[in-house]
FINU-946976 format. One line per field, with one value per residue: residue number from 1; residue in one letter; chain; x negated, y negated, z negated of N, C-alpha, C in turn. Coordinates in pm, 1 decimal. Last residue first. Example, Ala and Ser with C-alpha at 12.3 -4.5 7.8 and 13.67 -1.06 7.14 Angstrom:
<sites>
balo 2,1
bafi S,A
drenke A,A
n.c1 -1285.0,-1319.0
n.c2 225.0,569.0
n.c3 -708.0,-780.0
ca.c1 -1367.0,-1230.0
ca.c2 106.0,450.0
ca.c3 -714.0,-780.0
c.c1 -1290.0,-1320.0
c.c2 -3.0,330.0
c.c3 -787.0,-780.0
</sites>
This chain:
<sites>
balo 198,197,196,195,194,193,192,191,190,189,188,187,186,185,184,183,182,181,180,179,178,177,176,175,174,173,172,171,170,169,168,167,166,165,164,163,162,161,160,159,158,157,156,155,154,153,152,151,150,149,148,147,146,145,144,143,142,141,140,139,138,137,136,135,134,133,132,131,130,129,128,127,126,125,124,123,122,121,120,119,118,117,116,115,114,113,112,111,110,109,108,107,106,105,104,103,102,101,100,99,98,97,96,95,94,93,92,91,90,89,88,87,86,85,84,83,82,81,80,79,78,77,76,75,74,73,72,71,70,69,68,67,66,65,64,63,62,61,60,59,58,57,56,55,54,53,52,51,50,49,48,47,46,45,44,43,42,41,40,39,38,37,36,35,34,33,32,31,30,29,28,27,26,25,24,23,22,21,20,19,18,17,16,15,14,13,12,11,10,9,8,7,6,5,4,3,2,1
bafi R,F,I,S,E,K,K,L,W,L,Y,K,F,I,L,F,I,M,K,L,A,E,K,S,L,G,I,I,L,W,Y,A,V,S,F,I,I,L,R,L,I,T,G,S,S,F,L,R,L,T,V,K,R,E,W,F,R,N,D,E,K,L,V,Q,S,L,N,K,N,K,K,F,K,P,D,E,A,P,D,W,G,N,I,F,L,S,D,R,G,P,H,V,L,E,Y,L,F,T,S,D,V,T,D,R,I,A,E,R,T,Y,E,P,P,H,N,L,V,V,V,P,L,P,L,N,G,L,R,S,R,S,F,N,Q,R,Y,F,E,L,V,E,Y,R,S,L,N,T,Y,Y,A,S,V,G,P,I,E,V,T,D,G,P,E,K,S,K,L,S,D,P,L,A,P,M,E,G,L,P,L,C,L,Y,V,L,G,I,L,Y,F,F,G,S,I,F,R,T,I,K,K,M
drenke A,A,A,A,A,A,A,A,A,A,A,A,A,A,A,A,A,A,A,A,A,A,A,A,A,A,A,A,A,A,A,A,A,A,A,A,A,A,A,A,A,A,A,A,A,A,A,A,A,A,A,A,A,A,A,A,A,A,A,A,A,A,A,A,A,A,A,A,A,A,A,A,A,A,A,A,A,A,A,A,A,A,A,A,A,A,A,A,A,A,A,A,A,A,A,A,A,A,A,A,A,A,A,A,A,A,A,A,A,A,A,A,A,A,A,A,A,A,A,A,A,A,A,A,A,A,A,A,A,A,A,A,A,A,A,A,A,A,A,A,A,A,A,A,A,A,A,A,A,A,A,A,A,A,A,A,A,A,A,A,A,A,A,A,A,A,A,A,A,A,A,A,A,A,A,A,A,A,A,A,A,A,A,A,A,A,A,A,A,A,A,A,A,A,A,A,A,A
n.c1 2061.6,2127.6,1904.2,1691.3,1776.7,1727.5,1460.3,1373.2,1455.6,1317.2,1060.1,1074.4,1140.7,888.5,710.0,793.2,732.7,447.7,375.8,468.2,281.9,55.9,86.4,119.8,-130.0,-269.7,-129.9,-176.6,-460.0,-484.4,-363.9,-510.8,-776.1,-716.4,-606.9,-827.5,-1017.5,-883.8,-875.5,-1134.5,-1213.3,-1063.7,-914.6,-587.4,-443.1,-207.3,-128.5,138.7,274.8,537.4,722.6,973.4,1241.3,1296.3,1105.8,1026.1,715.5,470.2,347.6,644.3,880.6,1120.6,1340.4,1503.4,1738.5,1863.2,1968.0,2126.5,2088.5,2195.8,2016.4,1779.6,1800.3,1902.0,1819.8,1902.0,1778.2,1507.1,1381.8,1089.8,976.5,725.5,632.3,352.4,242.6,36.5,-116.6,-111.2,106.6,308.8,305.7,560.4,660.6,882.1,1035.3,1232.5,1372.2,1312.6,1054.5,754.3,446.3,271.7,184.4,173.1,259.2,359.8,441.7,624.2,806.4,1007.8,1225.2,1358.5,1360.9,1277.1,1324.1,1112.0,1068.3,803.5,661.0,403.7,270.0,163.2,-128.8,-288.0,-558.4,-592.8,-433.1,-102.5,219.7,376.4,342.8,480.1,740.6,748.6,701.2,950.0,1150.2,1104.3,1176.1,1451.2,1574.4,1538.5,1467.3,1241.5,1115.8,833.3,512.7,323.8,30.2,-149.3,-366.3,-610.4,-745.0,-688.3,-819.0,-784.3,-461.2,-279.1,-389.6,-310.1,-190.6,-157.1,25.5,94.7,417.4,560.9,595.8,514.1,275.0,-24.7,-81.7,-246.8,-306.6,-297.1,-555.6,-707.8,-659.0,-701.3,-447.1,-416.0,-627.3,-554.8,-299.3,-391.3,-546.2,-345.0,-185.1,-387.1,-431.8,-175.2,-193.0,-403.9,-309.6,-89.4,-233.5,-393.6,-193.9,-87.5
n.c2 301.1,57.5,-78.6,43.1,-18.4,-307.9,-319.4,-205.9,-399.9,-626.3,-521.5,-506.8,-763.1,-870.8,-743.6,-831.8,-1097.1,-1078.9,-985.6,-1186.2,-1386.4,-1284.1,-1291.3,-1575.5,-1661.6,-1538.2,-1671.1,-1956.8,-1939.7,-1884.5,-2110.5,-2332.0,-2272.6,-2272.1,-2540.7,-2685.5,-2594.9,-2647.6,-2939.7,-3000.0,-2908.8,-3069.6,-3368.3,-3467.8,-3723.1,-3912.5,-4133.7,-4347.3,-4531.8,-4732.8,-4833.3,-5068.0,-5086.3,-5176.3,-5426.3,-5577.5,-5690.0,-5810.0,-5707.6,-5732.3,-5824.1,-5797.0,-5988.3,-5952.0,-5841.8,-6037.4,-6297.6,-6355.8,-6284.4,-6147.5,-5931.9,-5985.8,-5926.5,-5634.4,-5431.8,-5314.6,-5450.4,-5414.5,-5150.6,-4971.8,-4680.0,-4473.8,-4187.2,-4028.0,-3736.7,-3559.2,-3232.2,-3021.5,-2928.1,-2895.2,-3121.2,-3348.5,-3657.3,-3895.7,-4208.0,-4483.5,-4774.0,-5041.8,-5283.3,-5454.7,-5480.3,-5537.0,-5344.6,-5026.7,-4731.4,-4699.7,-4946.5,-5029.7,-4833.6,-4840.5,-4962.3,-4757.4,-4453.2,-4136.4,-3816.4,-3543.3,-3240.7,-3012.8,-2737.3,-2509.1,-2434.6,-2178.6,-2205.7,-2258.9,-2194.7,-2462.5,-2677.9,-2608.6,-2763.3,-2967.2,-3199.9,-3171.0,-3173.8,-3423.7,-3607.4,-3560.7,-3614.4,-3881.9,-3994.1,-3902.8,-4030.7,-4306.9,-4318.2,-4499.3,-4734.3,-4882.0,-4951.4,-4816.8,-4765.6,-4608.1,-4521.5,-4422.5,-4703.8,-5028.9,-5129.0,-5012.2,-5106.5,-5250.6,-5482.3,-5691.3,-5520.5,-5348.7,-5045.9,-4859.9,-4816.8,-4520.2,-4250.2,-4079.8,-4168.5,-3980.7,-3685.0,-3548.1,-3195.7,-3030.3,-2952.1,-2639.1,-2429.8,-2417.5,-2343.8,-2093.7,-1952.3,-1949.5,-1816.4,-1566.4,-1489.0,-1469.6,-1262.9,-1075.4,-1055.8,-966.3,-724.5,-609.1,-619.6,-444.2,-202.6,-159.4,-117.6,116.6
n.c3 -2726.5,-2630.0,-2675.5,-2537.7,-2270.5,-2281.4,-2302.4,-2069.6,-1906.6,-1986.9,-1905.4,-1635.8,-1562.2,-1643.3,-1477.6,-1230.1,-1253.9,-1283.7,-1025.7,-864.4,-951.8,-864.5,-589.0,-533.1,-610.8,-391.8,-152.4,-227.3,-216.7,64.6,175.2,66.3,173.0,456.4,506.6,433.2,635.1,867.8,866.0,869.3,1123.5,1288.6,1173.4,1299.6,1496.2,1634.3,1893.8,2015.4,2275.7,2382.4,2645.0,2741.2,2993.5,3253.7,3443.3,3767.1,3897.3,3882.2,3655.5,3468.2,3261.5,3065.0,3127.7,3324.0,3255.2,3083.0,3113.2,2903.8,2550.0,2359.9,2298.4,2178.0,1904.8,1923.4,2170.0,2409.6,2622.6,2554.0,2407.7,2337.1,2149.1,2058.5,1939.7,1795.3,1733.4,1524.4,1432.4,1191.3,1040.5,1310.2,1540.0,1607.6,1752.9,1648.6,1786.5,1767.0,1931.7,1936.2,1879.1,1910.9,1726.3,1523.5,1354.6,1496.6,1424.2,1147.7,1053.6,1259.1,1290.4,1099.7,1225.2,1349.7,1182.0,1359.3,1410.4,1521.7,1638.7,1620.5,1809.0,1839.0,2160.4,2389.5,2606.4,2824.8,2784.0,2612.5,2571.3,2465.8,2457.3,2376.5,2493.9,2739.8,2630.3,2491.8,2707.6,2840.4,2656.7,2598.4,2869.5,2897.1,2677.1,2752.3,3121.9,3309.9,3368.2,3186.4,3068.3,2818.2,2614.7,2346.5,2094.7,1986.6,1826.8,1934.1,2159.1,2412.1,2467.2,2345.8,2229.1,2500.5,2797.6,2999.3,3044.2,3336.5,3464.4,3611.5,3715.2,3413.0,3162.1,3170.3,2963.1,2734.5,2719.4,2395.5,2170.2,2114.2,1819.8,1537.9,1429.6,1557.0,1432.7,1159.4,1177.3,1264.6,1033.7,844.1,934.4,906.8,617.3,537.6,648.3,532.8,254.4,275.0,346.2,121.6,-69.7,2.1
ca.c1 2026.9,2216.2,2035.9,1678.0,1781.0,1867.7,1535.1,1332.1,1520.4,1465.3,1088.7,1044.9,1236.9,1009.5,696.2,807.5,867.9,541.0,355.4,523.4,436.3,73.0,67.6,235.0,0.7,-296.1,-137.0,-46.7,-395.4,-536.5,-331.2,-384.9,-756.7,-778.7,-537.8,-711.4,-1053.4,-929.2,-755.9,-1058.8,-1270.6,-1040.6,-1025.3,-672.7,-503.2,-277.1,-163.4,17.4,234.9,425.2,707.8,838.7,1177.9,1396.0,1128.7,1094.4,832.3,581.7,298.0,497.8,831.8,1016.5,1270.6,1388.9,1664.4,1799.5,1868.0,2190.3,2018.3,2272.4,2145.0,1801.4,1754.3,2000.9,1756.8,1948.5,1924.4,1576.1,1479.6,1162.7,1053.8,800.4,669.0,466.6,258.3,155.4,-120.5,-210.8,-46.5,283.7,258.4,469.4,647.8,747.7,1034.0,1091.9,1372.6,1461.0,1116.4,886.0,528.7,314.2,282.3,110.6,182.9,324.8,340.9,508.0,710.0,886.4,1149.4,1263.9,1401.3,1247.2,1372.1,1168.4,1088.6,918.9,679.9,539.1,242.8,267.3,-45.5,-151.8,-455.6,-652.6,-518.9,-246.6,117.0,407.2,267.7,329.9,689.0,762.4,595.3,826.8,1153.3,1095.0,1040.9,1344.6,1572.1,1483.3,1549.5,1282.6,1259.0,901.5,632.7,373.8,168.7,-135.6,-246.7,-491.1,-755.9,-656.2,-841.4,-868.2,-565.5,-212.3,-341.7,-396.8,-179.2,-296.0,16.3,23.1,299.0,552.4,665.4,526.3,408.9,41.1,-77.5,-141.0,-335.7,-265.6,-429.1,-710.8,-628.0,-816.8,-532.6,-322.4,-627.1,-674.2,-306.0,-294.5,-602.2,-450.4,-134.8,-322.2,-545.5,-236.3,-84.9,-398.2,-449.3,-72.6,-120.2,-444.4,-283.7,-2.5
ca.c2 429.5,175.7,-129.3,48.0,116.9,-249.4,-365.8,-135.1,-261.2,-615.1,-561.2,-370.6,-652.5,-919.1,-712.5,-683.2,-1062.1,-1139.0,-905.4,-1054.7,-1400.3,-1302.8,-1159.9,-1469.3,-1700.8,-1517.6,-1517.4,-1894.9,-1970.6,-1766.8,-1983.7,-2324.3,-2302.0,-2163.6,-2428.3,-2717.2,-2603.0,-2508.7,-2846.8,-3035.1,-2859.9,-2929.6,-3301.5,-3454.9,-3593.9,-3894.2,-3994.7,-4332.1,-4400.4,-4732.5,-4738.8,-5040.3,-5082.7,-5164.5,-5292.7,-5576.8,-5583.6,-5855.9,-5666.9,-5705.7,-5847.5,-5718.5,-5985.2,-6031.3,-5773.2,-5912.8,-6254.5,-6320.4,-6324.5,-6264.5,-5910.7,-6028.6,-6052.4,-5766.6,-5527.1,-5260.6,-5448.9,-5538.3,-5171.8,-5115.2,-4762.9,-4598.2,-4237.4,-4124.0,-3815.6,-3619.7,-3360.3,-3055.6,-2911.4,-2876.8,-2975.6,-3302.4,-3508.4,-3840.8,-4051.3,-4429.5,-4633.4,-4986.5,-5144.2,-5442.9,-5409.9,-5656.3,-5431.4,-5151.6,-4779.8,-4586.3,-4868.8,-5141.3,-4855.1,-4776.9,-5041.4,-4847.5,-4590.0,-4245.6,-3947.0,-3643.1,-3372.5,-3044.8,-2898.6,-2528.3,-2487.2,-2269.0,-2144.7,-2297.7,-2083.3,-2334.1,-2674.7,-2616.8,-2656.2,-2837.9,-3198.2,-3187.7,-3061.9,-3308.6,-3590.7,-3550.4,-3472.8,-3775.9,-4004.8,-3855.5,-3895.3,-4260.7,-4322.9,-4381.1,-4751.5,-4772.1,-5015.0,-4811.7,-4811.4,-4655.0,-4615.8,-4330.9,-4558.0,-4935.6,-5192.4,-4962.1,-5031.1,-5151.3,-5371.0,-5668.1,-5616.4,-5390.8,-5180.6,-4880.1,-4896.4,-4617.1,-4370.3,-4102.5,-4151.6,-4123.1,-3760.6,-3648.8,-3328.9,-3041.3,-3015.0,-2774.8,-2450.0,-2435.8,-2474.5,-2212.8,-1970.2,-2007.6,-1954.9,-1643.7,-1497.5,-1582.1,-1394.4,-1089.7,-1109.5,-1100.8,-816.6,-615.4,-683.6,-580.8,-256.3,-182.9,-235.0,6.3
ca.c3 -2819.6,-2603.5,-2741.4,-2676.7,-2311.2,-2243.7,-2406.6,-2196.4,-1889.4,-1985.9,-2060.4,-1709.3,-1553.0,-1716.8,-1632.5,-1252.2,-1226.5,-1401.2,-1152.0,-848.2,-973.8,-1018.1,-638.8,-521.0,-695.8,-521.1,-184.5,-230.5,-330.2,-53.0,209.5,28.6,33.7,385.7,530.2,366.9,496.1,839.4,868.9,739.4,996.8,1290.4,1227.3,1193.8,1493.1,1520.0,1850.5,1909.4,2211.6,2319.2,2553.7,2713.9,2865.2,3159.4,3374.1,3629.7,3892.1,3976.9,3799.9,3483.6,3391.2,3086.0,2991.0,3358.0,3351.7,3022.0,3211.2,3028.8,2676.0,2404.1,2355.6,2316.0,1937.0,1880.5,2078.7,2281.0,2603.5,2525.2,2516.0,2303.5,2278.5,2026.6,2075.6,1780.8,1845.0,1536.3,1509.5,1287.7,988.9,1167.8,1534.2,1506.8,1774.9,1613.8,1770.6,1720.6,1886.7,1936.4,1867.6,1915.4,1834.1,1625.0,1307.8,1452.3,1537.1,1243.6,981.3,1196.4,1382.5,1045.0,1135.6,1431.4,1212.5,1253.1,1474.4,1404.5,1673.5,1550.7,1798.0,1795.6,2018.5,2338.3,2494.6,2819.7,2859.4,2621.6,2692.0,2446.4,2526.8,2329.1,2381.7,2742.8,2721.7,2427.8,2609.2,2919.4,2702.8,2499.8,2790.5,2982.1,2663.5,2636.6,3002.4,3256.2,3394.3,3255.8,3122.9,2965.9,2634.0,2483.9,2117.1,2007.4,1870.8,1824.4,2037.0,2329.8,2556.9,2399.7,2124.8,2387.8,2689.8,2964.3,2993.8,3210.3,3470.6,3509.1,3767.5,3548.9,3193.3,3177.9,3082.4,2717.1,2799.3,2544.4,2206.2,2155.3,1954.7,1627.2,1380.2,1573.3,1573.7,1203.9,1120.0,1344.2,1162.3,811.7,926.2,1021.4,712.9,491.2,685.6,669.8,292.8,217.3,438.4,256.3,-90.8,-7.0
c.c1 2095.2,2176.2,2129.1,1819.4,1776.5,1870.7,1681.7,1428.8,1496.6,1522.0,1245.7,1084.5,1202.7,1125.0,832.4,798.6,894.9,676.6,436.4,511.9,503.9,220.4,93.9,229.4,100.9,-193.0,-172.9,-42.6,-251.2,-478.5,-361.5,-327.0,-613.0,-751.7,-573.2,-618.9,-914.0,-945.7,-768.3,-932.3,-1179.4,-1083.3,-988.5,-793.7,-600.2,-312.9,-234.4,3.7,117.6,383.0,561.2,817.2,1034.0,1361.0,1233.7,1118.8,898.3,684.4,412.6,455.3,685.8,970.2,1121.9,1299.5,1533.6,1702.3,1787.0,2103.2,2075.3,2203.6,2220.1,1928.8,1761.7,1929.2,1844.8,1907.2,1992.4,1729.6,1544.2,1240.2,1114.4,857.8,774.9,497.2,370.3,137.3,13.7,-203.5,-140.7,150.8,229.2,437.9,536.0,761.2,904.2,1107.6,1225.6,1485.0,1253.7,942.2,668.5,400.1,335.3,208.0,106.5,221.2,293.6,403.0,572.6,787.2,1010.8,1180.3,1316.8,1332.3,1368.3,1205.3,1172.7,930.3,810.6,539.4,384.3,221.9,60.1,-59.9,-311.6,-544.1,-565.7,-313.2,-32.4,321.0,290.9,281.0,544.1,713.6,630.8,718.9,1003.5,1069.0,1013.8,1198.9,1446.3,1473.4,1484.3,1359.5,1327.8,1062.8,698.6,508.3,190.6,15.1,-259.7,-379.8,-613.9,-658.2,-792.1,-893.4,-654.6,-323.4,-284.4,-320.6,-278.7,-298.9,-121.9,-8.8,222.3,427.0,678.9,616.9,426.3,197.9,-12.2,-141.5,-207.6,-299.1,-421.1,-570.0,-647.7,-797.6,-642.5,-386.3,-536.2,-680.7,-438.5,-303.7,-519.6,-514.9,-230.6,-262.7,-493.1,-341.0,-127.3,-292.5,-441.4,-202.7,-94.5,-345.0,-356.4,-82.3
c.c2 435.5,311.1,-6.5,6.5,129.5,-105.6,-314.1,-177.9,-180.1,-492.2,-562.9,-407.2,-534.7,-828.8,-763.4,-662.7,-907.9,-1085.4,-962.8,-973.0,-1288.4,-1309.5,-1181.2,-1340.5,-1596.8,-1534.4,-1493.2,-1737.2,-1928.4,-1815.3,-1886.5,-2173.1,-2265.2,-2147.4,-2282.2,-2580.1,-2596.9,-2502.2,-2713.0,-2948.7,-2879.1,-2863.2,-3151.8,-3361.4,-3569.3,-3766.6,-3987.9,-4190.5,-4427.4,-4585.7,-4733.1,-4928.3,-5053.6,-5151.8,-5291.2,-5433.2,-5605.7,-5753.6,-5695.4,-5652.1,-5825.2,-5723.6,-5916.9,-6038.3,-5831.8,-5844.6,-6124.4,-6254.1,-6266.0,-6310.7,-6028.7,-6003.0,-6089.8,-5894.8,-5642.2,-5345.4,-5398.2,-5526.4,-5304.2,-5134.7,-4876.7,-4658.2,-4362.9,-4180.3,-3914.2,-3727.5,-3425.0,-3204.3,-2945.7,-2855.2,-2964.9,-3162.2,-3454.6,-3687.1,-4014.7,-4275.0,-4586.0,-4854.1,-5141.3,-5291.6,-5419.4,-5581.1,-5555.6,-5244.4,-4900.4,-4639.0,-4760.3,-5052.6,-4946.4,-4783.7,-4976.6,-4933.0,-4673.6,-4364.7,-4037.7,-3772.2,-3435.0,-3198.9,-2926.1,-2691.0,-2516.8,-2312.4,-2235.2,-2246.7,-2127.6,-2230.5,-2557.2,-2599.4,-2712.1,-2721.3,-3055.6,-3152.8,-3068.4,-3176.9,-3465.8,-3510.3,-3462.0,-3657.1,-3909.8,-3876.0,-3846.8,-4098.3,-4271.4,-4390.9,-4603.0,-4803.4,-4901.1,-4894.4,-4828.8,-4683.5,-4623.0,-4395.4,-4500.7,-4786.8,-5118.3,-5006.9,-4951.6,-5061.5,-5246.9,-5577.9,-5579.5,-5495.7,-5219.4,-5023.4,-4905.6,-4702.6,-4500.8,-4216.3,-4176.2,-4075.4,-3885.4,-3736.7,-3415.5,-3176.2,-3031.3,-2823.7,-2600.2,-2461.5,-2515.6,-2340.2,-2093.6,-2047.3,-2023.9,-1780.4,-1602.0,-1609.2,-1498.1,-1227.6,-1132.1,-1171.2,-954.1,-722.6,-704.9,-665.3,-403.8,-248.1,-258.8,-116.6
c.c3 -2945.4,-2672.8,-2733.9,-2735.2,-2466.4,-2298.7,-2400.3,-2318.9,-2010.4,-1979.9,-2074.2,-1859.7,-1627.0,-1687.1,-1705.5,-1407.9,-1267.7,-1379.4,-1257.5,-971.9,-964.3,-1033.3,-809.3,-596.0,-676.1,-625.7,-331.5,-243.5,-349.0,-177.0,100.2,54.2,7.5,233.6,453.1,379.2,399.2,692.1,823.8,742.9,875.0,1167.5,1198.2,1242.8,1379.6,1513.9,1740.0,1866.8,2110.5,2243.9,2506.1,2611.6,2859.9,3014.7,3280.3,3571.9,3758.1,4002.3,3899.9,3620.9,3394.6,3232.5,3022.8,3229.1,3370.0,3124.7,3141.1,3114.9,2815.5,2534.7,2416.7,2382.4,2083.0,1920.5,2034.9,2156.2,2491.4,2534.9,2484.8,2434.5,2238.0,2157.6,2031.3,1914.3,1820.9,1660.2,1516.6,1331.1,1088.5,1120.8,1367.6,1543.0,1691.8,1659.0,1729.6,1716.3,1860.3,1901.2,1863.8,1933.5,1810.6,1735.8,1409.8,1428.9,1509.2,1346.8,1076.2,1125.3,1335.6,1163.4,1075.3,1331.4,1264.3,1281.3,1350.8,1466.8,1556.7,1603.6,1727.3,1777.9,1975.1,2193.9,2435.0,2720.5,2841.0,2661.8,2723.7,2582.2,2491.6,2378.3,2309.7,2617.4,2730.8,2508.3,2529.1,2830.4,2792.0,2558.7,2693.8,2933.8,2765.6,2623.9,2878.2,3126.7,3363.9,3277.6,3218.7,2978.5,2791.4,2508.3,2277.6,2051.3,1885.8,1888.0,1917.5,2190.3,2447.8,2479.1,2206.8,2274.5,2567.5,2857.3,2962.4,3169.9,3346.3,3531.1,3662.2,3588.5,3346.1,3204.2,3069.2,2859.0,2756.6,2594.7,2350.6,2181.7,1996.0,1774.8,1474.2,1549.1,1616.4,1343.3,1171.8,1299.3,1244.1,949.9,906.2,1045.9,841.5,586.6,653.9,700.8,449.7,263.3,397.1,351.9,50.4,-20.0
</sites>
């Protein structure tokens, strides 16, 4: 029984190590869009890029979800959790000078996060009264419906492996002790029950 338990523990530990070591997939430019060259959208803040686009919120989210859910190594799948944050959180997640009407976060649990912020003047209360909404986002002699800003947060592989290893073996060790304690409690209750009925 101990050999089977050790094998199962080791197997899941190896799966966890492989998952944490897989390289992140490519983060391609948003199709049919224009890359922003505004200050703060290029190299000033690591991991930040921005695009002017006419793609819908759903199309933007789906495009990055599909690209974020695959590793560069063998196109292996990576689990992705999609979180929807209030737009006010954008100032903390991306930068404090960015407008926002929606903010999503794509998360690889224990690994990376990609924040997708969108600003749509038609949904922004500050601009709703503006009759020339179609002219709010003009860039490169073209009018755009929204601006999408991305920020990628990635933890170091070595740090991930250390935290995972310590947590995994601590949980295994504590689980063994918890099972022993539960067994002793049931044994004590069983013996007490038998002594009452004697």
